[in-house]
C-alpha positions as CSV (number, residue, x, y, z in Angstrom):
1,X,41.6,-5.4,0.7
2,X,41.9,-9.2,-0.8
3,X,41.1,-10.7,2.0
4,X,38.6,-8.7,3.3
5,X,36.7,-9.3,-0.1
6,X,36.4,-12.9,0.7
7,X,35.3,-12.9,4.0
8,X,32.8,-10.7,3.0
9,X,31.6,-12.8,0.5
10,X,31.2,-16.0,2.9
11,X,29.5,-13.2,5.5
12,X,27.2,-12.2,2.5
13,X,26.0,-16.0,1.8
14,X,24.2,-16.2,5.3
15,X,21.1,-15.8,5.6
16,X,21.1,-14.3,8.9
17,X,22.8,-11.1,7.9
18,X,19.7,-9.2,6.6
19,X,18.4,-9.9,10.1
20,X,21.5,-8.5,11.7
21,X,22.2,-5.8,9.7
22,X,18.3,-4.1,10.3
23,X,18.7,-4.8,14.2
24,X,22.0,-3.5,14.5
25,X,20.6,-0.1,12.3
26,X,17.4,0.2,14.6
27,X,19.4,-0.3,17.9
28,X,22.0,2.3,16.7
29,X,19.1,4.5,15.5
30,X,17.3,4.2,19.1
31,X,20.4,5.6,20.9
32,X,21.4,7.8,18.6
33,X,17.7,9.1,19.2
34,X,16.7,8.4,22.7
35,X,18.7,11.4,24.2
36,X,17.3,13.6,21.6
37,X,13.4,13.2,22.8
38,X,13.0,16.0,26.5
39,X,11.6,15.6,28.8
40,X,8.7,18.1,30.8
41,X,7.4,16.3,34.2
42,X,6.5,17.3,37.3
43,X,6.6,15.2,40.9
44,X,3.2,16.2,41.8
45,X,0.6,14.2,44.2
46,X,-2.9,14.6,43.7
47,X,-4.9,17.0,45.9
48,X,-1.4,19.0,46.3
49,X,-0.6,22.4,46.1
50,X,0.7,23.2,42.1
51,X,4.4,24.5,42.6
52,X,4.3,26.5,39.4
53,X,1.3,27.1,36.2
54,X,1.6,24.2,34.4
55,X,0.5,24.1,30.5
56,X,0.2,21.3,28.1
57,X,2.9,19.8,26.4
58,X,1.0,18.7,23.5
59,X,-2.7,18.6,21.8
60,X,-4.1,15.5,22.5
61,X,-7.7,14.1,23.0
62,X,-9.0,13.7,26.3
63,X,-10.8,10.2,26.2
64,X,-12.7,9.9,29.7
65,X,-14.2,13.6,28.8
66,X,-14.9,12.5,25.2
67,X,-16.6,9.2,26.3
68,X,-18.6,11.1,29.0
69,X,-20.3,13.5,26.3
70,X,-20.7,10.5,23.7
71,X,-22.8,8.2,26.5
72,X,-24.6,11.8,27.1
73,X,-25.5,12.0,23.5
74,X,-26.9,8.6,23.1
75,X,-29.1,8.9,26.5
76,X,-30.8,11.8,25.1
77,X,-31.6,9.4,21.5
78,X,-35.2,9.0,21.8
79,X,-36.6,4.8,21.3
80,X,-37.6,4.3,17.6
81,X,-41.0,2.5,16.9
82,X,-42.3,0.9,14.2
83,X,-45.5,1.0,13.4
84,X,-47.1,-2.8,12.1
85,X,-49.9,-2.1,9.7
86,X,-50.3,-6.1,9.1
87,X,-51.4,-6.6,12.9
88,X,-55.0,-4.9,12.9
89,X,-55.7,-7.5,9.3
90,X,-54.1,-10.4,11.3
91,X,-56.4,-9.5,14.5
92,X,-59.3,-9.7,12.7
93,X,-58.9,-12.2,10.9
94,X,-58.1,-14.2,14.6
95,X,-61.5,-13.4,15.6
96,X,-63.0,-14.3,12.3
97,X,-61.7,-17.6,12.4
98,X,-63.0,-18.4,15.9
99,X,-66.7,-17.5,14.9
100,X,-65.9,-19.8,11.9
101,X,-65.2,-22.7,14.3
102,X,-68.2,-22.2,16.2
103,X,-70.3,-21.5,13.3
104,X,-68.7,-25.2,11.2
105,X,-69.3,-27.2,15.2
106,X,-72.5,-25.8,15.1
107,X,-73.6,-27.1,11.8
108,X,-72.1,-30.8,12.5
109,X,-74.6,-31.1,15.9
110,X,-77.0,-34.2,14.9
111,X,-78.6,-34.1,18.4
112,X,-79.7,-32.8,21.8
113,X,-78.3,-35.3,23.6
114,X,-75.5,-34.1,26.1
115,X,-72.9,-36.4,25.3
116,X,-72.9,-34.2,21.7
117,X,-72.5,-30.6,23.6
118,X,-70.0,-32.1,25.5
119,X,-68.1,-33.5,22.5
120,X,-69.0,-30.3,20.4
121,X,-67.2,-28.1,23.4
122,X,-64.1,-30.5,23.1
123,X,-63.9,-30.2,19.2
124,X,-63.9,-26.0,19.5
125,X,-61.7,-26.1,22.8
126,X,-58.9,-28.2,20.8
127,X,-59.3,-25.9,17.9
128,X,-59.1,-22.9,19.5
129,X,-55.8,-24.1,21.7
130,X,-54.2,-25.0,17.8
131,X,-55.8,-21.0,16.8
132,X,-54.0,-20.1,20.0
133,X,-50.5,-21.6,19.2
134,X,-50.3,-19.7,15.8
135,X,-51.4,-16.6,16.1
136,X,-51.8,-13.6,18.8
137,X,-55.2,-15.0,20.2
138,X,-55.9,-15.1,24.6
139,X,-57.8,-19.0,24.6
140,X,-60.8,-18.3,26.1
141,X,-62.4,-20.6,29.3
142,X,-64.7,-23.4,29.0
143,X,-67.6,-21.7,30.1
144,X,-67.1,-19.1,27.5
145,X,-66.7,-21.6,24.5
146,X,-70.1,-23.3,26.0
147,X,-71.7,-19.7,25.8
148,X,-70.4,-19.2,22.4
149,X,-72.1,-23.3,21.2
150,X,-75.4,-21.7,22.8
151,X,-75.8,-19.1,20.7
152,X,-78.0,-18.9,17.3
153,X,-76.1,-19.1,14.5
154,X,-77.3,-16.1,13.1
155,X,-76.3,-14.1,16.1
156,X,-73.3,-15.8,15.5
157,X,-72.9,-14.6,12.1
158,X,-73.7,-11.2,13.1
159,X,-71.2,-10.7,15.9
160,X,-68.5,-11.6,13.6
161,X,-69.6,-9.5,10.8
162,X,-69.1,-6.4,13.0
163,X,-66.6,-7.3,16.0
164,X,-63.8,-7.9,13.5
165,X,-64.2,-3.8,12.1
166,X,-64.4,-2.9,15.8
167,X,-60.9,-4.1,16.6
168,X,-59.7,-3.8,13.0
169,X,-60.8,0.8,13.6
170,X,-58.9,0.5,17.2
171,X,-55.6,-1.3,16.1
172,X,-55.7,1.3,13.1
173,X,-54.0,3.5,15.2
174,X,-50.3,3.5,16.6
175,X,-50.9,1.7,19.9
176,X,-47.3,0.8,22.5
177,X,-47.2,-1.6,25.2
178,X,-48.2,1.7,27.8
179,X,-51.1,2.4,26.5
180,X,-52.5,-1.0,25.5
181,X,-55.1,-0.8,28.9
182,X,-56.6,2.5,27.5
183,X,-57.0,1.3,24.1
184,X,-58.6,-1.9,25.9
185,X,-61.3,0.5,27.4
186,X,-62.0,2.0,24.3
187,X,-62.9,-1.4,22.4
188,X,-64.9,-2.9,25.4
189,X,-66.8,0.5,25.0
190,X,-67.2,-0.4,21.0
191,X,-68.6,-3.4,21.8
192,X,-71.1,-2.3,25.1
193,X,-72.5,0.3,22.6
194,X,-72.4,-2.1,19.3
195,X,-74.2,-5.2,20.5
196,X,-77.1,-5.9,22.9
197,X,-77.0,-9.3,24.1
198,X,-77.2,-11.0,27.4
199,X,-74.7,-10.5,29.4
200,X,-72.7,-13.8,29.9
201,X,-72.6,-13.6,26.2
202,X,-71.4,-9.9,25.9
203,X,-68.7,-10.7,28.9
204,X,-67.5,-13.4,26.2
205,X,-67.5,-10.9,23.3
206,X,-65.7,-8.0,25.1
207,X,-62.8,-10.8,26.6
208,X,-62.3,-11.7,23.0
209,X,-62.4,-7.7,22.0
210,X,-59.9,-7.7,24.7
211,X,-57.4,-10.5,23.9
212,X,-57.2,-9.1,20.4
213,X,-56.1,-5.8,21.3
214,X,-52.2,-5.7,21.3
215,X,-49.6,-3.2,20.7
216,X,-49.2,-2.2,16.8
217,X,-46.2,0.1,17.3
218,X,-42.6,-2.2,18.6
219,X,-39.4,-0.6,19.6
220,X,-36.8,-1.3,17.0
221,X,-33.8,-2.2,18.7
222,X,-31.6,-2.4,15.7
223,X,-32.7,1.2,14.3
224,X,-32.6,2.8,18.0
225,X,-29.1,1.7,18.4
226,X,-28.0,2.7,15.0
227,X,-29.6,6.0,16.2
228,X,-27.3,6.2,18.9
229,X,-24.1,5.0,17.9
230,X,-25.1,7.9,15.1
231,X,-25.1,10.0,18.2
232,X,-22.1,8.8,20.0
233,X,-20.0,9.7,16.4
234,X,-21.6,13.2,16.1
235,X,-19.6,14.2,18.9
236,X,-16.8,16.1,18.8
237,X,-13.8,14.6,20.6
238,X,-12.9,16.8,24.1
239,X,-9.3,17.8,23.5
240,X,-6.5,19.3,25.8
241,X,-4.6,22.0,23.3
242,X,-1.0,22.7,23.3
243,X,-0.1,25.2,25.9
244,X,-3.6,25.4,27.5
245,X,-2.6,25.9,30.8
246,X,-3.4,22.6,33.3
247,X,-3.8,24.1,36.2
248,X,-2.5,27.6,38.0
249,X,0.6,28.2,40.7
250,X,-0.8,27.5,44.3
251,X,-4.3,25.7,43.1
252,X,-5.1,22.6,43.9
253,X,-4.3,19.6,41.7
254,X,-7.6,18.0,41.4
255,X,-8.3,14.5,40.6
256,X,-9.3,15.5,36.7
257,X,-6.5,17.7,36.3
258,X,-4.0,15.0,37.9
259,X,-5.6,12.7,35.5
260,X,-4.8,14.9,32.4
261,X,-1.4,15.2,34.0
262,X,-1.6,11.2,33.5
263,X,-2.7,10.9,30.3
264,X,-0.3,14.0,28.6
265,X,2.5,11.8,30.1
266,X,4.0,14.6,32.9
267,X,4.1,13.0,35.7
268,X,7.7,12.0,36.5
269,X,6.4,8.3,37.6
270,X,4.5,7.6,34.4
271,X,6.7,9.4,31.8
272,X,10.2,7.6,32.7
273,X,9.6,4.7,30.0
274,X,6.7,6.0,27.5
275,X,8.7,8.4,25.9
276,X,11.5,5.6,25.0
277,X,8.8,3.3,23.7
278,X,7.7,5.7,21.5
279,X,11.3,6.2,20.4
280,X,11.4,2.5,20.0
281,X,8.3,3.0,17.7
282,X,9.6,5.8,16.1
283,X,12.6,3.7,15.1
284,X,10.5,0.3,14.1
285,X,7.9,2.7,12.0
286,X,11.1,4.2,10.2
287,X,13.1,0.8,9.6
288,X,10.0,-0.8,8.1
289,X,9.8,2.2,5.3
290,X,13.2,2.3,4.6
291,X,13.8,-1.5,4.2
292,X,10.7,-2.9,3.7
293,X,9.6,-0.3,1.2
294,X,12.9,-0.2,-0.7
295,X,15.1,-3.1,-0.6
296,X,12.5,-5.9,-1.1
297,X,9.6,-3.8,-3.3
298,X,10.6,-5.9,-6.8
299,X,10.3,-9.8,-5.1
300,X,9.1,-10.1,-1.6
301,X,11.6,-12.8,-1.1
302,X,15.0,-11.6,-2.2
303,X,16.8,-9.3,-0.2
304,X,19.7,-7.2,-1.6
305,X,22.3,-7.5,0.7
306,X,24.7,-4.4,-0.5
307,X,21.7,-2.2,-1.3
308,X,20.7,-3.2,2.8
309,X,23.7,-2.0,3.8
310,X,24.2,1.1,1.7
311,X,20.7,2.6,2.6
312,X,21.7,1.2,6.4
313,X,25.1,2.9,6.4
314,X,24.1,6.3,4.8
315,X,21.4,6.8,7.2
316,X,23.2,5.8,10.1
317,X,26.2,8.8,9.0
318,X,23.1,11.1,8.3
319,X,21.9,10.8,11.7
320,X,25.7,10.8,13.9
321,X,26.3,14.2,11.8
322,X,23.0,15.3,12.8
323,X,24.0,15.0,16.5
324,X,27.1,16.4,16.1
325,X,25.6,19.6,15.0
326,X,22.8,19.2,17.5
327,X,25.4,19.0,20.1
328,X,26.8,22.8,19.1
329,X,23.4,24.4,18.5
330,X,22.9,25.7,22.2
331,X,26.5,27.8,21.4
332,X,24.4,30.2,18.6
333,X,21.5,31.9,18.4
334,X,21.1,30.6,14.2
335,X,19.7,27.8,13.2
336,X,22.5,25.9,12.8
337,X,20.9,22.9,11.6
338,X,20.9,24.3,8.2
339,X,24.6,23.1,7.6
340,X,23.3,19.6,7.5
341,X,24.0,18.0,3.6
342,X,20.6,17.5,2.7
343,X,21.1,15.7,-0.2
344,X,23.9,13.7,0.6
345,X,21.8,10.4,1.4
346,X,19.4,10.7,-1.6
347,X,22.1,11.1,-4.3
348,X,24.2,8.3,-2.4
349,X,21.2,6.0,-2.4
350,X,20.5,7.3,-6.1
351,X,24.1,6.1,-7.5
352,X,24.3,2.7,-5.9
353,X,20.7,1.7,-5.2
354,X,18.0,2.9,-6.6
355,X,15.6,5.8,-7.4
356,X,12.5,4.8,-5.0
357,X,14.9,4.1,-2.1
358,X,16.3,7.6,-2.5
359,X,13.3,9.6,-2.3
360,X,12.0,7.3,0.9
361,X,15.3,7.7,2.1
362,X,15.4,11.5,2.0
363,X,11.5,11.2,3.6
364,X,13.3,9.2,6.7
365,X,16.3,11.2,7.1
366,X,14.2,14.2,7.5
367,X,11.7,12.5,10.1
368,X,14.5,11.7,11.9
369,X,16.3,15.3,11.7
370,X,12.9,16.7,12.8
371,X,13.2,14.7,16.1
372,X,16.7,15.2,16.6
373,X,16.4,19.2,16.0
374,X,13.4,19.8,17.8
375,X,13.8,22.5,20.2
376,X,11.5,24.0,23.1
377,X,8.9,21.4,25.5
378,X,6.2,21.6,23.8
379,X,7.8,20.1,20.4
380,X,8.1,17.0,19.6
381,X,9.8,18.0,15.9
382,X,10.9,20.5,14.5
383,X,8.9,21.1,11.2
384,X,11.0,23.9,9.4
385,X,14.6,21.7,9.5
386,X,12.4,18.1,8.2
387,X,11.3,20.4,5.2
388,X,14.4,22.0,4.6
389,X,16.4,18.5,4.4
390,X,13.3,16.9,2.7
391,X,13.5,19.3,0.0
392,X,17.0,19.2,-0.4
393,X,17.0,15.6,-0.5
394,X,14.5,15.3,-3.3
395,X,16.4,18.0,-5.5
396,X,19.3,15.7,-4.7
397,X,17.4,12.7,-6.4
398,X,16.1,15.1,-9.6
399,X,19.9,16.6,-10.1
400,X,21.9,13.2,-9.9
401,X,19.3,11.6,-12.7
402,X,21.6,12.4,-15.9
403,X,24.6,12.3,-14.5
404,X,27.4,10.5,-16.2
405,X,30.7,11.5,-14.4
406,X,31.9,13.2,-11.6
407,X,32.4,16.7,-12.3
408,X,28.4,16.0,-12.5
409,X,27.9,15.7,-9.0
410,X,29.6,18.6,-8.2
411,X,27.0,20.5,-10.6
412,X,24.3,18.4,-9.1
413,X,25.3,20.0,-6.0
414,X,24.6,23.2,-7.1
415,X,21.3,22.2,-8.1
416,X,20.9,21.6,-3.9
417,X,22.0,24.7,-3.2
418,X,19.7,26.9,-5.1
419,X,16.7,24.4,-3.3
420,X,18.5,25.2,0.0
421,X,18.4,28.7,-0.7
422,X,15.1,28.9,-2.0
423,X,13.5,27.3,1.4
424,X,16.1,29.6,3.1
425,X,14.5,32.8,2.0
426,X,11.2,31.2,2.3
427,X,12.2,30.5,6.2
428,X,13.6,33.7,6.6
429,X,10.4,35.6,5.0
430,X,7.7,33.3,6.8
431,X,9.3,33.9,10.4
432,X,8.3,36.9,12.5
433,X,11.4,37.6,13.8
434,X,13.8,40.8,12.7
435,X,17.1,39.1,11.5
436,X,20.7,41.0,11.2
437,X,23.0,41.3,8.7
438,X,24.8,38.8,10.2
439,X,22.2,36.2,10.9
440,X,20.9,36.4,6.9
441,X,24.9,36.0,5.5
442,X,24.8,32.9,7.7
443,X,21.8,31.2,6.6
444,X,22.7,31.8,2.8
445,X,26.1,30.6,3.4
446,X,24.9,27.3,5.3
447,X,22.3,26.8,2.2
448,X,25.6,27.0,-0.1
449,X,27.5,24.9,2.4
450,X,25.1,22.3,2.7
451,X,24.6,21.9,-1.2
452,X,28.3,21.5,-1.8
453,X,28.4,19.3,1.2
454,X,26.3,16.6,-0.3
455,X,28.3,16.3,-3.5
456,X,31.7,16.6,-1.8
457,X,30.6,13.9,0.6
458,X,28.8,11.4,-1.8
459,X,32.2,11.8,-4.0
460,X,34.0,10.5,-0.8
461,X,31.9,7.9,-0.1
462,X,31.1,6.6,-3.4
463,X,34.1,4.7,-3.8
464,X,34.2,3.2,-0.4
465,X,30.9,1.1,-1.7
466,X,32.0,0.7,-5.1
467,X,35.4,-1.2,-4.2
468,X,34.4,-2.8,-0.7
469,X,30.7,-3.9,-1.9
470,X,31.3,-4.3,-5.7
471,X,28.8,-2.3,-6.3
472,X,27.7,-1.2,-9.9
473,X,27.0,2.6,-9.8
474,X,26.7,5.4,-12.6
475,X,30.8,6.0,-12.4
476,X,31.4,1.8,-12.4
477,X,29.2,1.7,-16.1
478,X,31.2,4.3,-17.3
479,X,34.5,2.7,-16.4
480,X,33.2,-0.3,-18.3
481,X,32.3,1.4,-21.3
482,X,35.8,2.6,-21.9
483,X,37.2,0.8,-25.1
484,X,39.9,0.5,-23.5
485,X,38.7,-2.3,-21.0
486,X,40.9,-5.8,-21.7
487,X,37.2,-7.7,-22.6
488,X,36.0,-4.6,-25.0
489,X,39.5,-4.7,-26.7
490,X,39.4,-8.9,-26.9
491,X,35.8,-8.3,-28.6
492,X,37.6,-5.8,-31.1
493,X,40.1,-7.6,-32.2
494,X,39.1,-11.8,-32.0
495,X,35.3,-10.7,-33.3
496,X,35.3,-7.1,-35.3
497,X,31.9,-8.0,-36.6
498,X,30.3,-9.0,-33.3
499,X,32.0,-5.7,-31.9
500,X,29.9,-3.7,-34.5
501,X,26.5,-5.8,-34.2
502,X,27.7,-4.9,-30.1
503,X,27.5,-1.4,-30.9
504,X,24.1,-1.1,-32.6
505,X,22.9,-3.3,-30.3
506,X,24.0,-0.5,-27.9
507,X,22.4,2.4,-29.5
508,X,19.1,0.7,-29.9
509,X,18.7,-0.2,-26.4
510,X,20.0,2.9,-24.5
511,X,17.0,5.0,-26.7
512,X,14.7,2.0,-26.2
513,X,15.1,2.6,-22.5
514,X,15.4,6.1,-22.0
515,X,11.8,6.1,-24.0
516,X,10.4,3.9,-20.8
517,X,12.3,5.6,-18.1
518,X,14.7,2.7,-17.6
519,X,18.2,2.4,-17.0
520,X,19.8,3.2,-20.6
521,X,23.7,3.4,-19.2
522,X,23.5,0.1,-18.0
523,X,21.5,-1.6,-20.8
524,X,24.4,0.1,-23.3
525,X,27.1,-0.9,-21.6
526,X,25.4,-4.4,-20.8
527,X,24.8,-4.6,-24.9
528,X,28.9,-4.5,-25.1
529,X,29.6,-7.5,-23.3
530,X,26.6,-9.1,-24.0
531,X,27.9,-11.7,-26.6
532,X,31.7,-11.6,-25.5
533,X,30.6,-15.3,-25.3
534,X,31.4,-15.6,-29.2
535,X,35.0,-14.7,-28.5
536,X,35.0,-18.8,-28.0
537,X,34.5,-19.3,-31.7
538,X,34.2,-16.4,-33.9
539,X,33.9,-18.0,-37.2
540,X,31.0,-19.6,-36.1
541,X,29.0,-16.8,-36.2
542,X,27.7,-15.0,-39.3
543,X,28.6,-11.9,-38.3
544,X,32.3,-12.5,-38.5
545,X,32.6,-15.0,-41.3
546,X,34.5,-14.0,-44.2
547,X,34.9,-14.8,-47.9
548,X,31.6,-16.8,-47.9
549,X,32.6,-19.6,-45.4
550,X,30.3,-20.6,-43.1
551,X,31.3,-23.9,-40.6
552,X,28.1,-24.9,-40.2
553,X,27.3,-26.1,-43.8
554,X,30.0,-29.2,-42.4
555,X,28.2,-29.8,-39.3
556,X,25.3,-31.4,-37.6
557,X,22.3,-29.0,-36.9
558,X,23.2,-30.3,-33.1
559,X,26.3,-29.8,-33.2
560,X,25.6,-25.8,-34.3
561,X,23.1,-26.0,-32.0
562,X,25.7,-26.6,-29.2
563,X,27.6,-24.1,-30.7
564,X,25.3,-21.4,-31.0
565,X,23.8,-22.0,-27.7
566,X,27.2,-21.7,-25.3
567,X,27.5,-18.4,-26.4
568,X,25.6,-17.0,-23.8
569,X,26.7,-19.5,-21.4
570,X,30.5,-18.6,-22.1
571,X,30.0,-15.2,-21.9
572,X,28.9,-15.4,-18.7
573,X,31.5,-17.7,-17.2
574,X,34.1,-15.3,-18.8
575,X,32.4,-12.4,-17.4
576,X,32.3,-13.6,-14.7
577,X,35.7,-14.5,-14.6
578,X,36.7,-11.5,-14.5
579,X,34.5,-10.3,-12.1
580,X,32.6,-7.8,-14.3
581,X,29.1,-7.2,-11.8
582,X,26.2,-8.9,-12.2
583,X,23.9,-6.7,-13.5
584,X,26.3,-6.9,-16.8
585,X,26.8,-11.1,-16.2
586,X,23.0,-11.1,-16.4
587,X,23.0,-9.6,-19.9
588,X,25.4,-11.8,-21.4
589,X,23.6,-15.4,-19.8
590,X,19.6,-13.7,-20.0
591,X,19.8,-12.0,-23.6
592,X,18.8,-14.9,-25.4
593,X,15.9,-16.0,-22.7
594,X,14.7,-19.4,-23.6
595,X,14.2,-18.6,-27.4
596,X,14.3,-21.2,-29.8
597,X,17.1,-21.6,-32.2
598,X,14.5,-21.7,-35.4
599,X,17.2,-22.0,-38.5
600,X,19.0,-25.3,-36.9
601,X,15.6,-26.5,-35.3
602,X,13.7,-26.9,-38.5
603,X,16.5,-28.3,-40.4
604,X,17.3,-30.5,-37.7
605,X,13.3,-31.3,-37.9
606,X,13.9,-32.2,-41.7
607,X,15.7,-35.1,-40.9
608,X,14.4,-36.2,-37.8
609,X,10.5,-35.3,-37.4
610,X,10.6,-36.3,-33.8
611,X,13.3,-33.7,-33.2
612,X,11.6,-31.7,-30.1
613,X,11.4,-27.8,-29.5
614,X,12.9,-27.6,-26.1
615,X,16.2,-29.3,-27.4
616,X,16.6,-26.4,-29.1
617,X,16.1,-23.8,-26.9
618,X,18.3,-21.4,-24.9
619,X,18.6,-23.0,-21.5
620,X,17.7,-19.0,-20.4
621,X,17.1,-17.7,-17.8
622,X,14.3,-15.4,-19.8
623,X,15.2,-11.6,-19.3
624,X,14.5,-10.5,-15.7
625,X,14.7,-6.7,-16.0
626,X,13.2,-4.2,-18.9
627,X,17.0,-3.4,-19.7
628,X,17.8,-7.5,-20.4
629,X,14.3,-7.9,-22.1
630,X,14.8,-4.5,-24.3
631,X,19.0,-5.7,-25.4
632,X,17.2,-9.4,-26.2
633,X,14.8,-7.6,-28.7
634,X,17.4,-5.0,-30.1
635,X,19.8,-8.3,-30.4
636,X,17.3,-9.6,-32.8
637,X,16.1,-6.8,-34.6
638,X,19.6,-5.5,-35.4
639,X,20.6,-9.3,-36.6
640,X,17.1,-8.9,-38.9
641,X,17.5,-5.7,-40.3
642,X,20.9,-5.8,-41.3
643,X,20.3,-9.2,-42.8
644,X,17.7,-7.7,-45.3
645,X,17.7,-6.5,-48.8
646,X,17.1,-2.5,-49.7
647,X,15.8,-2.4,-46.1
648,X,13.2,0.5,-45.9
649,X,10.7,2.3,-43.5
650,X,7.7,0.4,-43.8
651,X,9.7,-3.1,-44.2
652,X,11.8,-2.3,-41.0
653,X,8.9,-1.4,-38.8
654,X,6.8,-4.5,-40.1
655,X,9.6,-6.6,-39.3
656,X,10.5,-5.1,-35.4
657,X,6.8,-5.4,-35.1
658,X,6.7,-9.1,-35.7
659,X,10.2,-9.7,-34.1
660,X,8.3,-8.1,-31.0
661,X,5.3,-10.1,-31.3
662,X,7.5,-13.2,-31.4
663,X,8.9,-12.7,-28.6
664,X,5.5,-11.8,-26.4
665,X,3.5,-14.8,-28.0
666,X,6.4,-17.1,-27.2
667,X,6.9,-15.7,-23.6
668,X,10.2,-14.6,-23.2
669,X,8.9,-11.1,-21.8
670,X,6.8,-12.9,-19.5
671,X,9.2,-12.8,-16.1
672,X,9.9,-8.9,-16.2
673,X,7.6,-6.0,-15.7
674,X,7.2,-4.7,-18.9
675,X,3.6,-3.5,-19.8
676,X,1.9,-3.3,-23.2
677,X,2.4,1.1,-23.3
678,X,6.1,0.3,-22.6
679,X,6.2,-2.3,-25.6
680,X,4.5,0.1,-27.7
681,X,7.1,2.9,-27.1
682,X,9.9,0.6,-27.8
683,X,8.8,-0.6,-31.5
684,X,8.3,3.1,-32.0
685,X,12.1,4.0,-30.6
686,X,13.6,0.8,-32.4
687,X,11.9,2.0,-35.9
688,X,13.1,6.0,-35.2
689,X,16.6,4.6,-34.3
690,X,17.1,2.2,-37.3
691,X,15.7,4.3,-39.9
692,X,17.7,6.7,-38.7
693,X,20.8,4.2,-39.5
694,X,18.8,2.8,-42.6
695,X,18.2,6.3,-44.3
696,X,17.4,6.4,-48.0
697,X,20.8,8.0,-49.6
698,X,21.0,9.9,-53.0
699,X,22.4,8.1,-55.5
700,X,25.1,9.9,-57.1
701,X,26.3,10.1,-61.4
702,X,29.4,8.3,-62.3
């Protein structure tokens, strides 16, 4: 066994070990599960006769039919048009600008020479080109511009006043591109009715009016597309229902039926590999949940190999047991799966890992049970068995939460059995089958056997993990709390004051841990050993000093500092030497964090003002868990209250509050996950415990 332990420690340090464990677990689960997935396929060709009536093995969406219906719904959506009410005003302004330019140029002509007329035409043409570049305006021909320049200013002003109004009235109504011709004819009619000028001038006005009529209602492509998408989204998926007849016996397998069979994976040449891929995906999903969400949830950069092996081994063993039950299930008319020990995995993982891992393991084991125990070609999951194992597993977690010895594991088994029995009664009452007395007796017996087996197998497997991997379980903590343990006897005999101090700190820490839901038993046992480093120099610690002699009075602050601070590292080394669990070693090493040795620091400061705080701080690290943080506070509280003169409730409360505040301000609680709400509960717990210890006493007469 010793050589095996040495080999294990070497393997445990390998960075590839977690990956190997997860990979081996995944392969094992795949091989165990793949044989339980039943195939129901047909060797059928397109346009051949169906050899039998074929029904759908599952409910599935028909994506092609669904897409066709969505396209149909989108095609029925009318385009969305948007009216541009500013178009009428803009076009009227353009017309006014044309005539303003004509008036301005005519007013600037100073002679009747042909050159002046030519120059005016070029100027007007240039302005019209600029206007055409910046607005919706169709440029006029040179002849049209000449005709405009030939009119007198009064005529131009008359047209400038009336023509924009005609155009604006026409554009005030919705006009689409397909209606432009009709609306332009209407405005031409209005122009001819309103004005009575020579034909050549009228043709120019008609040209301006027609060119000014543009679409005022345009298609909004974005909104139209949005409406089409909404129409597509409103279409319910077309589904092929489980048990639905796809083709009757003797009917021709049409292209549509063949496509549905292919979609459902019911063709021999299409389904042989799909189920294996499905099983692989299922295994990958459960492995991610199992390992990714239980082993690494506190620190993503750290993988606890011990926990990894416990979870992997527990799940593999449970699935192996399922396979054994499933292999003989066909010989019975009852559901033999109800014999499975529902809470074995959850109880084992709770005791050896943590509550979160136990709950998730229960879900994963239940999921595998649903796959392995499935029956019938229309099922891929046996829901009643999965729920049975899930409820039993959760019951197992709750049942062992306050477990302190082996007998309580068996007592927890009875709780699990009662939950199993409750589910069995639900199952019998909800199913429509009429059961005989023998069947009912079997199911009730199976529920009881399942619960008892859960506890028995947990007790059988637990010592294997504890001894092989040094896992700290509740049983191991109880063993370490035995006063006859050599190290506890060492503390009692060599440092009786420290022993009493440790007991007081243990009472404080355990009560506070239980108040916030932390591990009270771990805190109590950790307190028993947290000051074992003081056994190296008992007399240098005040609780062990007698007759008022204090050796620190004859030492320099630096020497006293080294002695006091060393008790944390000395304690950790002693515990490591005696192979105590890492959790207990961490308590000894971290219970002072990086706190300041104030007394000797200020004493050194008096003789050397350049003394730095860092040189009088414990090396740490700071408390990494809730339990160690609570022990750190309890250690300070017990020592401080013990040194008080005439302690009372108010003084004790004030002192505890001050100590906790100093810890928070000094950053000693920064690396554990205590919340302010939990710190408040810890404070209240300390006050309650200390008040019970230092309660007022009646002064008896002499």
